[in-house]
C-alpha positions as MATLAB code, in Angstrom:
seq = 'XXXXXXXXXXXXXXXXXXXXXXXXXXXXXXXXXXXXXXXXXXXXXXXXXXXXXXXXXXXXXXXXXXXXXXXXXXXXXXXXXXXXXXXXXXXXXXXXXXXXXXXXXXXXXXXXXXXXXXXXXXXXXXXXXXXXXXXXXXXXXXXXXXXXXXXXXXXXXXXXXXXXXXXXXXXXXXXXXXXXXXXXXXXXXXXXXXXXXXXXXXXXXXXXXXXXXXXXXXXXXXXXXXXXXXXXXXXXXXXXXXXXXXXXXXXXXXXXXXXXXXXXXXXXXXXXXXXXXXXXXXXXXXXXXXXXXXXXXXXXXXXXXXXXXXXXXXXXXXXXXXXXXXXXXXXXXXXXXXXXXXXXXXXXXXXXXXXXXXXXX';
ca = [
      93.854  -50.154   27.194;
      94.969  -48.064   24.239;
      96.675  -44.759   24.956;
      95.942  -41.650   22.910;
      98.076  -38.518   22.619;
      96.393  -35.269   23.351;
      95.997  -32.971   20.259;
      98.567  -30.568   21.690;
     101.167  -33.325   21.925;
     100.435  -34.500   18.400;
     100.951  -30.976   17.078;
     104.318  -30.678   18.816;
     105.461  -34.008   17.373;
     104.381  -32.989   13.860;
     106.236  -29.681   14.057;
     109.401  -31.346   15.361;
     109.380  -33.921   12.571;
     108.889  -31.247    9.917;
     111.778  -29.186   11.261;
     114.017  -32.234   11.253;
     113.134  -33.165    7.677;
     114.520  -30.042    6.021;
     116.771  -27.112    6.738;
     115.625  -25.283    3.622;
     114.136  -21.851    4.160;
     113.019  -18.913    2.077;
     115.035  -15.699    1.804;
     114.476  -12.417    0.035;
     116.468  -13.791   -2.919;
     114.341  -16.918   -3.285;
     115.043  -20.403   -1.959;
     117.896  -20.691    0.522;
     119.940  -23.702   -0.566;
     122.351  -23.672    2.368;
     122.647  -26.830    4.426;
     121.095  -28.944    1.688;
     122.858  -31.437   -0.580;
     123.005  -30.060   -4.128;
     123.799  -32.140   -7.205;
     125.028  -29.894  -10.001;
     125.576  -31.051  -13.578;
     127.741  -28.943  -15.896;
     127.476  -29.454  -19.658;
     130.737  -29.302  -21.626;
     131.407  -30.757  -25.121;
     132.872  -33.850  -26.810;
     136.313  -35.030  -25.724;
     139.111  -33.401  -27.711;
     138.137  -29.762  -27.226;
     138.848  -27.296  -24.451;
     135.378  -27.377  -22.876;
     135.623  -30.827  -21.214;
     139.004  -30.002  -19.675;
     137.956  -26.557  -18.467;
     134.639  -27.870  -17.165;
     136.431  -30.661  -15.340;
     138.794  -28.149  -13.733;
     135.925  -25.970  -12.526;
     134.016  -28.981  -11.175;
     137.048  -30.299   -9.319;
     137.791  -26.942   -7.726;
     134.149  -26.444   -6.694;
     134.069  -29.908   -5.129;
     137.226  -29.071   -3.190;
     135.740  -25.848   -1.830;
     132.357  -26.228   -0.157;
     131.257  -23.496    2.174;
     127.567  -22.847    2.766;
     126.373  -25.390    0.195;
     127.170  -29.097    0.269;
     127.336  -29.592   -3.495;
     128.520  -32.340   -5.771;
     129.495  -30.979   -9.184;
     129.899  -33.235  -12.216;
     131.165  -32.114  -15.631;
     129.264  -34.001  -18.327;
     130.293  -34.494  -21.943;
     127.722  -33.225  -24.436;
     127.638  -32.231  -28.109;
     128.583  -28.663  -27.153;
     127.031  -25.206  -26.879;
     123.758  -25.815  -28.672;
     122.883  -28.962  -26.730;
     123.955  -27.319  -23.475;
     121.616  -24.373  -24.008;
     118.668  -26.653  -24.788;
     119.340  -28.823  -21.740;
     119.621  -25.803  -19.437;
     116.188  -24.729  -20.637;
     114.840  -28.233  -19.923;
     116.385  -28.232  -16.407;
     118.597  -31.188  -17.304;
     121.720  -29.159  -16.472;
     122.394  -26.532  -13.818;
     125.555  -25.075  -15.402;
     127.151  -25.213  -18.840;
     129.984  -23.899  -20.953;
     129.039  -22.282  -24.255;
     130.308  -20.050  -27.010;
     129.064  -16.510  -26.446;
     128.020  -16.000  -30.074;
     125.769  -19.056  -29.966;
     124.300  -17.895  -26.640;
     123.725  -14.410  -28.095;
     121.390  -15.720  -30.774;
     119.753  -18.235  -28.412;
     118.448  -15.564  -25.994;
     117.016  -13.659  -28.956;
     115.543  -16.651  -30.788;
     117.488  -15.689  -33.895;
     119.858  -17.411  -36.290;
     119.131  -21.130  -36.266;
     117.152  -20.884  -32.994;
     113.370  -21.133  -33.319;
     112.558  -19.685  -29.883;
     114.113  -17.572  -27.158;
     116.072  -19.357  -24.424;
     116.177  -18.054  -20.850;
     119.897  -18.478  -20.226;
     122.067  -16.201  -18.110;
     125.801  -15.593  -17.872;
     127.921  -16.351  -14.818;
     131.465  -15.648  -16.047;
     133.109  -14.716  -19.335;
     136.246  -16.750  -19.909;
     138.776  -17.472  -22.663;
     138.506  -15.488  -25.909;
     138.060  -17.258  -29.238;
     140.329  -15.330  -31.613;
     139.649  -16.611  -35.115;
     140.294  -15.692  -38.743;
     140.274  -17.033  -42.264;
     143.508  -18.531  -43.550;
     144.331  -19.798  -47.015;
     147.341  -21.089  -48.863;
     149.578  -18.241  -50.014;
     149.199  -19.410  -53.627;
     145.375  -19.513  -53.469;
     144.802  -15.990  -54.776;
     142.614  -15.254  -51.743;
     143.732  -11.899  -50.363;
     140.499  -10.610  -48.854;
     137.273  -11.951  -47.398;
     135.472  -10.797  -50.549;
     137.706  -13.209  -52.492;
     135.990  -16.140  -50.707;
     133.048  -15.935  -53.110;
     132.811  -19.167  -55.065;
     135.441  -20.859  -52.877;
     135.408  -24.024  -50.763;
     135.598  -22.751  -47.188;
     135.871  -24.847  -44.029;
     133.425  -23.444  -41.463;
     133.976  -25.735  -38.471;
     132.793  -29.167  -37.344;
     129.293  -30.330  -38.327;
     126.673  -29.241  -35.807;
     129.028  -26.938  -33.892;
     127.092  -23.782  -34.752;
     130.059  -21.816  -36.110;
     127.795  -20.428  -38.822;
     126.318  -18.126  -36.177;
     129.471  -16.025  -36.029;
     130.959  -16.731  -39.465;
     127.849  -15.704  -41.413;
     127.758  -12.134  -39.979;
     131.462  -11.705  -40.833;
     130.886  -12.814  -44.408;
     127.752  -10.696  -44.772;
     129.484   -7.551  -43.508;
     132.128   -8.092  -46.218;
     129.499   -8.544  -48.942;
     129.623  -12.342  -49.084;
     126.401  -14.329  -48.603;
     126.499  -17.765  -46.992;
     125.334  -19.284  -50.277;
     128.241  -17.573  -52.076;
     130.645  -20.108  -50.560;
     130.747  -23.881  -50.511;
     130.709  -24.625  -46.796;
     132.788  -27.625  -45.734;
     132.691  -29.154  -42.258;
     135.897  -30.347  -40.614;
     137.777  -30.248  -37.336;
     140.656  -27.825  -36.970;
     143.294  -30.505  -37.578;
     141.260  -31.854  -40.488;
     141.089  -28.344  -41.906;
     144.876  -28.164  -42.114;
     144.975  -31.475  -43.974;
     142.334  -30.321  -46.474;
     144.081  -27.017  -47.083;
     147.329  -28.896  -47.555;
     146.004  -31.339  -50.160;
     143.955  -28.711  -51.988;
     140.497  -30.092  -51.191;
     139.620  -26.763  -49.516;
     140.531  -23.198  -50.464;
     140.276  -21.510  -47.061;
     139.380  -22.258  -43.466;
     138.088  -20.296  -40.490;
     140.347  -21.297  -37.595;
     140.939  -20.031  -34.109;
     140.605  -20.364  -30.381;
     143.270  -19.430  -27.887;
     146.373  -17.600  -29.109;
     148.447  -19.227  -30.428;
     146.031  -21.690  -32.028;
     147.586  -25.094  -32.600;
     145.948  -25.678  -35.975;
     147.245  -22.387  -37.378;
     150.727  -23.125  -36.064;
     150.487  -26.531  -37.747;
     149.375  -24.969  -41.033;
     152.197  -22.415  -41.101;
     154.752  -25.153  -40.520;
     153.324  -27.181  -43.420;
     152.787  -24.598  -46.168;
     152.946  -20.847  -46.748;
     149.830  -19.209  -45.333;
     147.831  -16.135  -46.289;
     146.276  -14.549  -43.187;
     143.102  -13.145  -44.737;
     142.582   -9.639  -43.281;
     139.345   -8.108  -42.076;
     138.435   -4.831  -43.761;
     138.950   -2.400  -40.898;
     135.670   -0.536  -41.363;
     133.836   -3.861  -41.555;
     135.610   -5.141  -38.447;
     134.585   -2.038  -36.515;
     130.992   -2.392  -37.736;
     130.865   -5.994  -36.494;
     132.138   -4.904  -33.071;
     129.504   -2.160  -32.900;
     126.617   -4.308  -34.128;
     127.193   -7.544  -32.186;
     127.991   -7.652  -28.471;
     129.890  -10.939  -28.739;
     132.476   -9.563  -31.188;
     135.437   -7.865  -29.509;
     138.692   -6.531  -30.959;
     141.707   -8.794  -30.505;
     145.196   -8.235  -31.865;
     147.428  -11.182  -32.777;
     151.017   -9.991  -32.267;
     153.531  -10.181  -35.111;
     155.621  -13.314  -34.895;
     152.906  -15.384  -33.241;
     152.847  -17.539  -36.368;
     155.418  -18.184  -39.038;
     154.820  -15.660  -41.808;
     152.870  -13.205  -39.632;
     155.255  -10.274  -39.945;
     152.955   -7.549  -38.589;
     150.300   -7.323  -35.901;
     147.014   -8.769  -37.139;
     143.885   -6.757  -36.284;
     141.492   -9.583  -35.541;
     138.341  -10.475  -33.653;
     137.331  -12.413  -30.611;
     134.361  -14.068  -32.304;
     132.692  -15.461  -29.191;
     134.301  -16.113  -25.825;
     133.925  -19.289  -23.853;
     131.581  -18.475  -20.991;
     129.891  -20.217  -18.085;
     126.110  -19.982  -18.223;
     123.029  -21.145  -16.343;
     119.263  -20.847  -16.654;
     117.315  -17.868  -15.402;
     115.333  -20.155  -13.072;
     118.308  -21.251  -10.957;
     118.146  -19.914   -7.357;
     119.956  -16.633   -6.812;
     121.684  -17.907   -3.666;
     123.034  -20.957   -5.489;
     124.478  -18.972   -8.395;
     125.894  -16.409   -5.964;
     127.844  -19.195   -4.218;
     128.920  -20.749   -7.540;
     130.236  -17.383   -8.721;
     131.987  -16.617   -5.434;
     133.649  -20.028   -5.276;
     134.913  -19.851   -8.857;
     136.243  -16.309   -8.411;
     137.881  -16.914   -5.037;
     139.625  -20.026   -6.384;
     140.392  -18.808   -9.911;
     144.153  -19.314   -9.445;
     143.532  -22.987   -8.700;
     141.391  -23.311  -11.843;
     144.127  -21.613  -13.898;
     146.625  -24.082  -12.470;
     144.585  -26.930  -13.908;
     143.930  -25.294  -17.293;
     145.280  -22.011  -18.760;
     141.761  -20.857  -19.676;
     141.351  -20.068  -15.992;
     143.667  -17.081  -16.487;
     140.804  -15.377  -18.300;
     138.984  -15.225  -14.954;
     140.417  -11.773  -14.297;
     138.875   -8.426  -13.323;
     138.747   -7.016  -16.864;
     137.306  -10.127  -18.458;
     135.025  -12.020  -16.095;
     132.094   -9.579  -16.363;
     132.629   -8.728  -20.028;
     129.375   -8.116  -21.901;
     128.742  -10.740  -24.579;
     125.135   -9.809  -25.250;
     123.217  -11.889  -22.721;
     122.176  -10.794  -19.207;
     124.107  -11.986  -16.177;
     122.268  -14.053  -13.574;
     121.180  -11.966  -10.553;
     123.219  -14.200   -8.244;
     126.369  -13.514  -10.251;
     125.627   -9.787  -10.401;
     125.151   -9.668   -6.623;
     128.550  -11.240   -6.038;
     130.342   -9.029   -8.587;
     128.775   -5.913   -7.077;
     129.913   -6.910   -3.590;
     133.405   -7.701   -4.905;
     133.660   -4.360   -6.727;
     133.868   -6.065  -10.117;
     130.552   -4.845  -11.551;
     130.567   -1.371  -13.139;
     128.341    1.509  -12.191;
     124.902    1.588  -13.785;
     125.771    4.337  -16.246;
     128.439    2.149  -17.894;
     126.256   -0.930  -18.300;
     124.931   -1.997  -21.693;
     121.291   -2.646  -22.445;
     122.116   -6.355  -22.671;
     122.724   -6.457  -18.939;
     126.505   -6.595  -18.819;
     129.322   -4.115  -18.369;
     130.762   -1.855  -21.010;
     133.214   -3.430  -23.446;
     136.962   -3.218  -23.193;
     139.420   -4.453  -25.789;
     141.125   -7.795  -25.303;
     144.589   -7.738  -23.823;
     147.422  -10.223  -23.854;
     146.490  -11.357  -20.328;
     142.991  -12.241  -21.463;
     144.265  -14.188  -24.444;
     146.312  -16.687  -22.465;
     146.377  -20.089  -24.173;
     143.325  -22.198  -23.434;
     144.867  -25.288  -24.946;
     145.463  -26.340  -28.509;
     141.895  -27.455  -29.010;
     138.956  -25.398  -30.205;
     137.446  -22.851  -27.845;
     134.194  -22.439  -29.795;
     132.323  -25.690  -29.205;
];
């Protein structure tokens, strides 16, 4: 004779099974991701730049330090900032490294972007201190002199136009006034050396390997920014920050060079990521920043003055919550409209070498 469970017993069994299937619960900050396996993909850039190495260092450190979340973090090679931003929007990545200037235009749907992207900052990292250089015998002594010249503006598809074009425009030079040439940083030195290019926009960490290479190969003209134009760029664009290159950093640089951080490397995510997850990501990275710096010098930029630096895009609420608790987020009256803290000038500590490769990727 068949046996049947009473309805009350069936209900108890159903509830017990449901409880055993998931530990996930809802909190005031959204979905609680504690106690649940999390697979996290972090977009970087092609091999050869700083992004893959820095991303790998962050992923390794996160995998070594699991607290409330059992995560598995994987750094993935991509084409760089622009692809990373698109894939965050499509939920194909949870984290990514990007150049702050490219992110700035992405959240606004400006520049080469055709729509607004809902990306959010987690941590501002290594500065990208860049400038135009030319051969000393080129006759190029100012940015205005670049009109009609062959100028290397970064690798194809890297998006460097987003921060180079405003610099040119502020100095009265339209993008169409130059012949834009695409090349890597090492390729730029070769083309300047053989005369196939007149100038190049180079930079990254200080000292930048490509500029050091150029100064050891031929006499270099460090093309200065007009000071009033430099200040205007800093005032008009949140991703531009003042950065001084000390005299003697490069052969032939006999005085301090008043330059620009043209877009820091930063760690970003999408607005839709759970607040609790990004809180734990931020906390883990900050608490273990010395370990990250030990794997790559860019980690030294994870310091109190730099990590919450405003680059023109809002910080994720999970990151803000951690920084507020840690005393790293400024009071409301000092915050910018873009959602980040007030700007401070770059210091030598923030400009620690991030490797010889490009920072803007």
